[in-house]
C-alpha angles and dihedrals in degrees: 000000000000120000121236132202120197117203119188133129092222112082091202090060093049092047092044093052093050093049100036098056126064089221098176092053087064095043098259136118127195104228101169145004133202137190097215143011096264092056090044092054091054089053091052087064092050102043137040099241120193099174131030119195107190140175119227105218108061135137125253094013121014127212096263092054090045091054090049089054091049089054090059091062122094093224111043127192121221110266126212119179131217111220142166122220089255090059096048095115088057089050091057089051090051091051090051087056092054109277109151096217147320141253117214123227131263084059117237118197095220092055093052093046091052090050092049092053091054093044091049090051091053094044091049091055089053094049095044094050100047091192119208105260089176089059091048091051091050090053091049093049096046093048091051089051092045087235108164090219083078089084092056090050089047089057090050091053090049092046089053091049092050090054089066095061128219101302101088104050093143092058092047088053090049092051095048092045091052092053094048094044092052093050094047093046090054091049093048092051094048100038103034096177100043089100087070086073105030137032097238095180098069086107088071087075088071089070094049102043122096105226117202096199138017087242089063091049093048091049091053092047093051091048092052095047089050091048093052092046091051092049092056091047095045094057096041089236095147099042131158093228113070095206092053090047092050091048092052091047089051091053092051093045091051099032093129092052134072108281121192136166090250094052094049097043090050090050089052094043096235136111120273093235094050093046093047092050094045095049092049092046094049101040104024092233137091114260095231089049088054091050092051091047090053091047090053090048088053089049090054090050093050093047094049109027099032095032091224121168119253097249089047092055091046092054094040092057093047100256112140097188115062091196092056091046090051091052091050092047092052092047094053101030102035094237140055121267088251092054092046093049091047092052097042108031120069094203095044097127093049094049096045094047089058090062093063 
């Protein structure tokens, strides 16, 4: 039996829902009800709730804010919203925040019963599978530490997924999306400006793609975990030496500004010579070479993600001479900015012709 919470500020709606629906016939039981989001949150701490049916327009805390609070919890119930046609824009917002569906007012029994059948099906998959959250957390932690054992744990997660067969592709997608979302959220909080160099939200595509087979989904997941791991390694963000790590963080945080050896060593409170020697010793590359490499990575991001013109990127990053910028770009990226833009930007020809 799955536990239900009903949240609506109108008593007549709460009473009507409890009496109208033969909950137990569908495997559900209404265990609590609330008249606003604040009261509902308190109940979440008291009861094990599997399904929340909530109104949107409520005093004190509305349905949208309540759903946001639910999303902050480690264990989340399924959420279905009650909405009138006039509130439909709010309903779309709620779905973007993770609501599984909606029930239109005035409430029709057949619509709720149909929704309950679908919710029960999804919840049953979750209960039957009992996926290894400890294994998932280990994968998350080792990726964030750039520990290479992450790839062994990744294989264990995939092996577990394969044991469930092909019938629960939606749940596999949910599990993979949760892992990726948790990793990316940690990275965004710790390295606020990393998204100036990399599109960290590519993982969101996993939720939108229609995968034909579990093999396709697993392949995409492995690729994305590897990409994130490589990003953390490439920028020395999780590095054993604290000074090196701080220096690299400084470069990323100030990537659009002038960065020199003097500026960074002063920011770290150490001598230029010592810092230069330490960075080379720890990373195997010259610090100024690292800075230029990061600048070129930023250039790639601006060319592709922001669709900026080549001369605009050159000026934006502080390079006066476009020819010199082009030489640097080719040295570090293996192709000219024109070649990169042509290969990566769909509207390359249109944008570049406007420059002339």
